[in-house]
C-alpha angles and dihedrals in degrees: 000000000000112000090235090053091051093048092047093045092050092049093048093046090052091046092052092048091051093049092048091049103038109014135253097311089061088079094065096090089055091066124082114251087255117029140155113256117183088338096309125107107239138176124229088254091056091048090049090053090056094047091045089054092051092049091048091050092046109024093183095045117152131183109203118192113235100172137356129192123187127195114169109301094352127089122182117193134184112209140183113222116201134175150120122266101236101139141049118255108236103185112076096209099053114104089007090294091286093126099033110143092349109153113241112277099190089228123142120224144183121199131164125234136187118215130189119202132186113206125196125174092351095306132101108244098172136026132179129172142192111210130174095230092163090059090047089053091049094050091051093046096247091117133032119262116272114263113259111258122237088243090057090051091051096249118152095196 
């Protein structure tokens, strides 16, 4: 195994164990003091504020690893995020703003995410994610249900 693969794998394994044990904010120490998050340079404190907001919005939030691929410094993971909407999102840019200021609905949800991490020296220096925030909004009642596709109706048009 390539030494970079081993370092990245160990970092990601420890990150997943911390999240499972202590929640989303437990991942903050795994990030470099300054890192790139979704293309923006952020500090650990800024990252913690986002994760605190997510945990306040969904107090029982969980991110379960489905798949993880590691190649050198890069780890790509597919995750299932689950939780119950019991709080009000305070940061307008989290989840693409779809849930900003939405009163708690009490609804449970499950959505999948893909996350790409770059690990150097045992710390995450870059993170990007693809999240289906529209589906999250639909499941929580913030957005109307998606129209049924013609394929789902059995149409051959």
